[in-house]
PALUMTOR-533401 format. One record per residue (C-alpha): residue number from 0; residue in three letters; x, y, z. Coordinates in nm, 3 decimals. Example, Ala and Ser with C-alpha at 12.3 -4.5 7.8 and 13.67 -1.06 7.14 Angstrom:
2
(0, ALA, (1.230, -0.450, 0.780))
(1, SER, (1.367, -0.106, 0.714))
This chain:
237
(0, THR, (0.000, 0.000, 0.000))
(1, ASP, (0.139, 0.341, -0.092))
(2, LYS, (0.204, 0.610, 0.167))
(3, GLU, (-0.091, 0.829, 0.061))
(4, ILE, (-0.337, 0.545, 0.121))
(5, TRP, (-0.177, 0.449, 0.453))
(6, ASP, (-0.172, 0.809, 0.579))
(7, SER, (-0.533, 0.865, 0.472))
(8, VAL, (-0.648, 0.549, 0.651))
(9, TYR, (-0.469, 0.664, 0.967))
(10, LYS, (-0.637, 1.004, 0.949))
(11, ILE, (-0.979, 0.844, 0.903))
(12, LEU, (-0.924, 0.614, 1.201))
(13, THR, (-0.791, 0.878, 1.438))
(14, GLU, (-0.967, 1.199, 1.336))
(15, THR, (-1.319, 1.131, 1.203))
(16, GLY, (-1.634, 1.148, 1.413))
(17, HIS, (-1.596, 1.229, 1.782))
(18, THR, (-1.237, 1.117, 1.834))
(19, TRP, (-1.147, 1.474, 1.930))
(20, ASP, (-1.374, 1.458, 2.238))
(21, ALA, (-1.171, 1.313, 2.528))
(22, SER, (-1.493, 1.252, 2.726))
(23, ASN, (-1.632, 1.031, 2.446))
(24, GLN, (-1.545, 0.663, 2.397))
(25, CYS, (-1.470, 0.747, 2.035))
(26, SER, (-1.148, 0.913, 2.154))
(27, ARG, (-1.000, 0.563, 2.198))
(28, LEU, (-0.940, 0.556, 1.825))
(29, ARG, (-0.680, 0.830, 1.857))
(30, ARG, (-0.438, 0.556, 1.964))
(31, ALA, (-0.519, 0.330, 1.666))
(32, VAL, (-0.230, 0.133, 1.518))
(33, ILE, (-0.268, 0.009, 1.160))
(34, HIS, (-0.140, -0.344, 1.094))
(35, SER, (-0.232, -0.384, 0.729))
(36, VAL, (-0.418, -0.223, 0.440))
(37, HIS, (-0.513, -0.448, 0.149))
(38, ARG, (-0.664, -0.332, -0.180))
(39, ILE, (-0.935, -0.569, -0.305))
(40, GLU, (-0.970, -0.671, -0.668))
(41, ASN, (-1.269, -0.897, -0.735))
(42, ASN, (-1.379, -0.873, -1.097))
(43, ARG, (-1.700, -1.069, -1.040))
(44, LEU, (-1.816, -0.832, -0.765))
(45, TRP, (-1.702, -0.529, -0.962))
(46, HIS, (-1.907, -0.625, -1.271))
(47, ARG, (-2.212, -0.693, -1.056))
(48, TYR, (-2.167, -0.354, -0.891))
(49, LYS, (-2.133, -0.173, -1.224))
(50, ALA, (-2.442, -0.352, -1.355))
(51, ARG, (-2.639, -0.229, -1.054))
(52, LEU, (-2.527, 0.127, -1.123))
(53, GLY, (-2.662, 0.087, -1.476))
(54, GLN, (-2.997, -0.032, -1.340))
(55, MET, (-3.015, 0.267, -1.108))
(56, ARG, (-2.953, 0.502, -1.399))
(57, GLN, (-3.234, 0.339, -1.600))
(58, ASP, (-3.468, 0.370, -1.301))
(59, HIS, (-3.384, 0.738, -1.255))
(60, ALA, (-3.435, 0.809, -1.625))
(61, SER, (-3.771, 0.626, -1.630))
(62, TYR, (-3.907, 0.824, -1.336))
(63, GLY, (-3.733, 1.154, -1.405))
(64, ILE, (-3.536, 1.134, -1.081))
(65, SER, (-3.272, 1.399, -1.012))
(66, VAL, (-3.013, 1.272, -0.765))
(67, THR, (-2.892, 1.501, -0.487))
(68, SER, (-2.551, 1.442, -0.331))
(69, ALA, (-2.565, 1.320, 0.029))
(70, GLU, (-2.357, 1.513, 0.282))
(71, LEU, (-2.050, 1.375, 0.456))
(72, ASP, (-1.874, 1.448, 0.787))
(73, LEU, (-2.180, 1.589, 0.967))
(74, ASP, (-2.072, 1.400, 1.281))
(75, GLY, (-1.714, 1.529, 1.273))
(76, TYR, (-1.530, 1.856, 1.308))
(77, ASP, (-1.347, 1.845, 0.977))
(78, ASN, (-1.416, 1.736, 0.618))
(79, ILE, (-1.189, 1.431, 0.638))
(80, MET, (-1.408, 1.181, 0.452))
(81, ALA, (-1.506, 1.439, 0.192))
(82, GLY, (-1.137, 1.508, 0.134))
(83, SER, (-1.056, 1.137, 0.105))
(84, GLN, (-1.305, 1.041, -0.165))
(85, GLN, (-1.066, 1.052, -0.459))
(86, THR, (-0.786, 0.886, -0.260))
(87, PHE, (-0.976, 0.557, -0.235))
(88, ASP, (-1.143, 0.543, -0.579))
(89, CYS, (-0.880, 0.297, -0.712))
(90, GLY, (-0.834, 0.506, -1.024))
(91, GLU, (-1.201, 0.488, -1.127))
(92, PRO, (-1.366, 0.828, -1.065))
(93, LEU, (-1.676, 0.817, -0.848))
(94, ALA, (-2.001, 0.849, -1.046))
(95, MET, (-2.182, 1.161, -0.934))
(96, ASP, (-2.505, 1.074, -1.121))
(97, VAL, (-2.567, 0.784, -0.879))
(98, ASP, (-2.401, 0.961, -0.587))
(99, GLU, (-2.115, 0.718, -0.535))
(100, LYS, (-1.940, 0.767, -0.203))
(101, ILE, (-1.641, 0.619, -0.025))
(102, LEU, (-1.777, 0.499, 0.310))
(103, LEU, (-1.679, 0.277, 0.604))
(104, HIS, (-1.806, -0.060, 0.726))
(105, GLY, (-1.678, -0.219, 1.047))
(106, THR, (-1.698, -0.595, 1.089))
(107, SER, (-1.515, -0.906, 1.208))
(108, TRP, (-1.224, -1.060, 1.016))
(109, ASP, (-1.433, -1.366, 0.923))
(110, ASN, (-1.715, -1.148, 0.791))
(111, ALA, (-1.466, -0.937, 0.599))
(112, ASN, (-1.333, -1.249, 0.427))
(113, SER, (-1.686, -1.336, 0.320))
(114, ILE, (-1.754, -0.981, 0.198))
(115, VAL, (-1.433, -0.976, -0.007))
(116, ARG, (-1.532, -1.304, -0.176))
(117, GLU, (-1.910, -1.271, -0.208))
(118, GLY, (-1.990, -0.906, -0.143))
(119, PHE, (-2.199, -0.733, 0.121))
(120, ASP, (-2.518, -0.912, 0.224))
(121, HIS, (-2.815, -0.726, 0.370))
(122, ARG, (-2.982, -1.059, 0.456))
(123, THR, (-2.750, -1.101, 0.756))
(124, CYS, (-2.872, -0.779, 0.919))
(125, GLN, (-3.038, -0.813, 1.260))
(126, HIS, (-3.194, -0.569, 1.510))
(127, ALA, (-3.128, -0.257, 1.303))
(128, LEU, (-3.293, 0.079, 1.363))
(129, TYR, (-3.340, 0.176, 0.999))
(130, GLY, (-3.426, -0.153, 0.835))
(131, ALA, (-3.261, -0.480, 0.736))
(132, GLY, (-2.989, -0.337, 0.515))
(133, VAL, (-2.612, -0.296, 0.497))
(134, TYR, (-2.493, -0.006, 0.711))
(135, PHE, (-2.209, 0.235, 0.638))
(136, ALA, (-2.065, 0.538, 0.814))
(137, CYS, (-1.823, 0.824, 0.752))
(138, ALA, (-1.689, 0.815, 1.110))
(139, ALA, (-1.450, 0.534, 1.199))
(140, CYS, (-1.565, 0.540, 1.561))
(141, LYS, (-1.916, 0.439, 1.447))
(142, SER, (-1.783, 0.151, 1.236))
(143, HIS, (-1.555, 0.051, 1.524))
(144, GLN, (-1.862, -0.045, 1.729))
(145, TYR, (-1.908, -0.355, 1.511))
(146, THR, (-1.549, -0.479, 1.498))
(147, CYS, (-1.526, -0.676, 1.825))
(148, GLU, (-1.693, -1.017, 1.849))
(149, GLN, (-1.660, -1.027, 2.230))
(150, HIS, (-1.789, -0.683, 2.326))
(151, LYS, (-2.033, -0.425, 2.193))
(152, TRP, (-2.013, -0.056, 2.118))
(153, CYS, (-1.685, 0.130, 2.119))
(154, CYS, (-1.490, -0.110, 2.339))
(155, GLY, (-1.123, -0.058, 2.411))
(156, CYS, (-0.999, -0.418, 2.414))
(157, ARG, (-0.680, -0.514, 2.232))
(158, SER, (-0.835, -0.752, 1.980))
(159, GLU, (-0.755, -0.689, 1.614))
(160, ARG, (-1.026, -0.499, 1.429))
(161, THR, (-1.134, -0.493, 1.065))
(162, LEU, (-1.256, -0.192, 0.869))
(163, ILE, (-1.375, -0.210, 0.509))
(164, ILE, (-1.347, 0.100, 0.292))
(165, ALA, (-1.614, 0.069, 0.023))
(166, ARG, (-1.763, 0.235, -0.281))
(167, VAL, (-2.134, 0.281, -0.216))
(168, ALA, (-2.392, 0.401, -0.469))
(169, LEU, (-2.645, 0.595, -0.262))
(170, GLY, (-2.844, 0.710, -0.564))
(171, ASP, (-3.172, 0.877, -0.478))
(172, ALA, (-3.147, 0.865, -0.100))
(173, TYR, (-3.427, 0.902, 0.153))
(174, THR, (-3.343, 1.108, 0.463))
(175, ALA, (-3.484, 0.928, 0.767))
(176, THR, (-3.647, 1.132, 1.044))
(177, GLN, (-3.781, 0.827, 1.230))
(178, THR, (-3.667, 0.471, 1.293))
(179, ARG, (-3.768, 0.197, 1.047))
(180, LYS, (-3.725, -0.128, 1.240))
(181, TYR, (-3.816, -0.449, 1.056))
(182, GLU, (-3.839, -0.276, 0.717))
(183, ARG, (-3.668, -0.469, 0.438))
(184, ARG, (-3.650, -0.202, 0.169))
(185, PRO, (-3.627, 0.177, 0.139))
(186, PRO, (-3.949, 0.382, 0.147))
(187, VAL, (-4.162, 0.431, -0.162))
(188, ARG, (-4.117, 0.773, -0.320))
(189, ARG, (-4.395, 1.019, -0.246))
(190, ASP, (-4.524, 1.016, -0.603))
(191, SER, (-4.522, 0.633, -0.606))
(192, SER, (-4.244, 0.624, -0.866))
(193, GLY, (-4.066, 0.325, -0.720))
(194, THR, (-3.860, 0.309, -0.402))
(195, TYR, (-3.566, 0.521, -0.296))
(196, ASP, (-3.221, 0.370, -0.352))
(197, SER, (-3.092, 0.408, 0.004))
(198, ILE, (-3.149, 0.570, 0.342))
(199, VAL, (-2.938, 0.846, 0.495))
(200, VAL, (-2.959, 0.926, 0.866))
(201, LYS, (-2.821, 1.256, 0.990))
(202, PRO, (-2.712, 1.336, 1.346))
(203, GLY, (-2.988, 1.489, 1.555))
(204, TRP, (-3.340, 1.415, 1.668))
(205, VAL, (-3.495, 1.097, 1.527))
(206, GLN, (-3.848, 0.987, 1.617))
(207, GLY, (-3.851, 0.645, 1.784))
(208, HIS, (-3.479, 0.642, 1.861))
(209, HIS, (-3.403, 0.492, 2.204))
(210, ASN, (-3.183, 0.794, 2.283))
(211, GLN, (-3.420, 1.039, 2.108))
(212, SER, (-3.119, 1.154, 1.908))
(213, GLN, (-2.890, 1.005, 1.643))
(214, LEU, (-2.523, 1.061, 1.729))
(215, HIS, (-2.355, 0.947, 1.407))
(216, GLN, (-2.430, 0.978, 1.040))
(217, GLU, (-2.533, 0.648, 0.877))
(218, TYR, (-2.607, 0.524, 0.526))
(219, VAL, (-2.814, 0.213, 0.453))
(220, ILE, (-2.853, 0.015, 0.130))
(221, PHE, (-3.092, -0.275, 0.068))
(222, ASP, (-2.938, -0.421, -0.248))
(223, ARG, (-2.620, -0.625, -0.200))
(224, GLU, (-2.486, -0.518, -0.540))
(225, GLN, (-2.496, -0.149, -0.445))
(226, ALA, (-2.159, -0.149, -0.267))
(227, TYR, (-1.812, -0.273, -0.357))
(228, PRO, (-1.533, -0.343, -0.101))
(229, CYS, (-1.220, -0.151, -0.205))
(230, TYR, (-0.983, -0.187, 0.091))
(231, VAL, (-0.963, -0.400, 0.404))
(232, VAL, (-0.786, -0.245, 0.703))
(233, GLN, (-0.669, -0.431, 1.013))
(234, TYR, (-0.588, -0.228, 1.324))
(235, THR, (-0.577, -0.231, 1.703))
(236, ILE, (-0.627, 0.041, 1.962))
């Protein structure tokens, strides 16, 4: 891995989200140590992903949908993810017409191996606030919550963690203002012209949330072909 990639991964791990707040558990990531960064090349997954982007474009054209770019870094103090988008595009520019983003997905090493081989799988989702989809973030401390198989939330144990850096096609995204437990697809558009392509959740008040407020920004897709794993990062804190 070249130095630019390594340095950008380190900045994402140690500076996104609430790592700056010493009173927050997210600050544990400021002591993150990277062990490896691997670029993924899976032609089968890549072609499936590109085919899905084509389907999204056809859907948008059929319904006259104009895609708006989703915001990044709303749960951080700097535009770190926004500034890292081109760094992780693997030489293929992100497609603005389907709002492609570079986003983060925390998981176990075993799950990461499966994702690298077979892709993301929304069918494995359980007990999620915004539906049975695949969840992504732009703050490493949010993704970190799902990297330990022994503990939950932002634990500080010394086990090795896995972070996937992915291309995600958000397309025509629905902004959630309430929880959507047990839903298995995005909402239907208001004019009944099909369903939205994804869900975006912004920090702030969310109806039905157990804390009344969403702390981190999240992005949810419900089609397994709508994301492609670009890099796998192993680290400890």
